N, C-alpha and C positions, 0 to 999 in steps of 0.2 A: 406478208404470207402468214397465215394462221399457223399455230403450232402443229407441226407434223414430225413425228419421230419415226425414223426409218431404221430398220434392222437389216444389215447385210449378213445373211445367215439366220436360220430359224431353228437351230438345234435346241438341245435341252437347256443350256444356259440362257439363250435368247428367250425361249419360252418362259422360263422362270422370271426373267426381268419384265417381259411384256405382261405376264399375269399379275405380278406385283404392282406394276404401274396402274393397271386397270382396277385391281381390287382396292388399292389405296386411294383411288380417285384422282391420281396425278394425270391420267390420260384416259380417253375413251378408246374403244376399238377403232372408231372412225379417225382418230388422230394418229394411228399407228399403221405402218405398212412394212412388209418384210419381203425380202427376196430369198429364195431357196431353190437350189438346183434339183432337189429330189421332189418329184411331183406328188408322191404320197404324203410327204411331210407338209407340202403347201396345202394340200386338201385337209389334212388333220388340223393345222393351225387355223385355216379359214372356217372349218366346220365347228371346232370346239371353242374358238375364241372370237370368232366373227371379225377377224383382222384380214384386210386385203393382203394377198400374197401374189408375187410375180416371180418369174424365173430370171429376170434381168436386173442386175445390180444398178445399172444406170437409171432405170425408172425410179428406183428408191431414192437415189441421190438427187434427181431432178425434183421430186415431189416432197422432199424433207428438208427441214432446216437443222435438225439434230440427227446425226447418223451414228448408229452403234455398230461397230465392226465386231461381229460375233462369228468369225470364221476361225478355222484352225491356223495356228501360227505359220505353218508352211505355205499358206495361200495369201497371207496379208500383202506381200509385195505385188502379186498379180492383181489383187483387188484394188490396191491403191493406184497402180498404173492405169487401170481401167477407169477409176473415178477421177483421177487428177484433172482431166480437161473440164470436168463438170463442177468440181468444188470451187467455192468462192470464199472470201473472208467472212461471209455471213453464216457459213456452215459451222456447226459445232460437231467435231469429230471425236468420238469416244471409242476406244478399243478395249475389249475384254480378253484379247489374246495375250496370254502370259509370255513375258520376256521379249516382247517385240516393240520396237520403236515405230511410231507412225510418221516420223519426220522424213518420209520417203520423197 
């Protein structure tokens, strides 16, 4: 699988990371996908950064080999439960949620 970086959540922190990756040349918009539950936010990310966005976290997990969990700490457990059947040892899982362990 070619490099594909998936963001679960596309809020301000995720946007800053995606923008930095693109501006530094570490990734292209085509190498990034993000899930976001808020439709207007998906439209904003797609229109301003040319990044594919979807409303479904499992699509991001299936299409990515690096997954950045960029959701609020109180939703991490729910997201990890949703992703657990999809994740493999080949996935790199990164969390930017403060104070939360991902060893779910």
